[in-house]
N, C-alpha and C positions, 0 to 999 in steps of 0.2 A: 457766682455767689451761689452756694447751696443753702437752703434753709428748710426747716420743717419740723414736724413733730416727732418725738422719739419716746417710746415707753421702756422703761427700765425697771426690772424687778431686782431689787437688792437682796442679796443672799449673804448677809455679813458672816455667818458661821462657815460658809465655804471660801470666803475670799481672804487672800493673804495669810493663809495657814502657816506658812514657814517664817513669818516674821515674829520678833519678840512680842509679847502681849501688849506692853505699854504702846509700842508703835502701831499696832493692829488697832487698838482702841482710837487713836488719832485718826487712822485711816477711815474708820467707820463713819466719819463726818463728810466723807468724799460724796459730791452730788453731780458729778460730771457725767459724760456719755458712756464711759466704760464701767467695768466692775459689776458686771450682772448680766441677767438674762434679757434678751431685747425682744420685746413684742410677744410676751408669754401667752401661750393658747391662741394666738391669733389665727392660725389656719383652722383650728376647730371652731372657734367663734364665727369666722366667715361662713363655714359651711352650715352651722346651725341657723344662721340668719339669711342665708342665701345672698349675702353681701359680699362685696369686693372692696378691699382696702389695698390699693396698688402702692407699694412702697417704691421710692426712687433712691437707690443707695442706702437702703435701710431706713429712710425718712418718709413720713406722710406729709404730702404736700399741704400747704395752708387752706387750699380750697376743700379739703376733706375734714375740716374741723368738726362737722356734725357727726360724720361717722367715727372719727377718733374719740369723741366725747361718748358716744354710745358704747363703743368698745370698752372704754375705761370703766363705765358704769356697770359693766358686765363682770368685771374682775372683782373677786372676792377681797375684802379689806386685809385679811390675812396674807395675801400675796404680796403686800408692801410695794405695790408697783407705782412708779411715779411718772407723771407726764411732763416731759420737757419740751421746750421749744428752742431749737438751736439754730445758729447762723455760723457758717464755716467761712473762713478766709481772712486775708490779711486786713480787710477793712470791715470785719464783722462788728466792730464797735460803733459804726456809723448808722446801723439799722435799729429798727424798733420791733419788738415782739408783739404778738396779739394782745388784746385786752386781757387782763386777769393774770398775766405773767410778770414777774419780778426778775430783775437781772441778778443772778447769783454770783457771776465771776466767769473767768475764762479757763477753759481746759486747752490742752495742746496734745496733738496726736494724729492718728490715721483713722479716718472713718471708713474708707473703702480701699480696696486694692483691686485693680482690674474691674472696677464696677461692682465688685461684691463687698458687702459690708464686713468689716473686721473689728471696728470699734476699739482700737488699741490707744489707751490714754498714757501719754508719757507722764503726766502729772501722777496718776494713780500708781503707776508701775515703777518709775524711775526716780521720783523725788523723795528720797528717804535717807536716813543716816547711813553712811558707809556707801553711798551712791557716788555718782560722778562728782570729784571735788569742785568742778567748775560751776556746778548748780545747787550745791548744798546750801548755799547762803540764800537761795530762793525759797527754801523751806520756811523760813521766817516770814515771808511776805504772803503765805497762803492764808486765806480768809476762813471764816467759820464754816464753809462748805468745802474746805480743802481744795479750793480753786484759787487761780491767780486773779489778783484784783485789776491788773491793767494789761493792755496789749504789750506794753514795753516789757513787762515780765516774760510774756510769751516769746518776744524777739531775743531776750536774753537766754532763755532755755534753749530756743532754736539754734542760736549761735554756738552755745556750748555743746550742744549735741552734734552739730555739724562739724565743730572742731575736733571732737572725740572721734568721730567718723573718719575724718581726714587723717588724723594721727593713728588710725587703727587702734585706739584705745577703746575698743568696743567691750571690754569687760564690765563696764559700768552700764551697757545698753541691754535692756531686756530682749530686744528683738533686732532683727538686721533690717528693719525698715529704714530705707534711705531718708535722710534729713529732708530732702525735697517733697517727700510724701506726706511730711507733718504739716499740720496747719493749726492756726488759732481758731478756737471754737467758743463763741459767746453762748453761755447757758442761762437760760431762763426757765424758772420754776414757779410752781404755786405753792405759796406759803400757807401752811395749814392754819 
């Protein structure tokens, strides 16, 4: 079970430019682990503070909460960076986030490949009209954060993606990430 803090800087003007405007507006509500810059200016911040924030698979471990809080405090408000706490795995719904975080929903995708962060969200990149017909009905289940409300929805999405992969119907898939690399990811955030 992986868990930890993740900072995402959203850049709506740069995301999903090739989609119709109406759909892009809906995607702007997405608050999962993908769709942005992760840990903006972290290296520069660490050098200026003489600090070390060791990420594991792109996540900051829970015990580094004070350092993460200090780092977040140094980011300019116009950066629109968001602090998330995420829990990865099939039983991610059975765990609790730190105080001050609220459950926003489930994302689904690939956080790392060969130990390196990739942060590919199937929800953000593949759940849209004209996508995989087997999962288009899941779009209606997305909540106000453009995330899935239940782990069962993640399982349905995973099964549909696996079936497309087995049938080599990969024209609906944004990447060639094998289905077994995808995981459910519980997303917790701080409401403003």
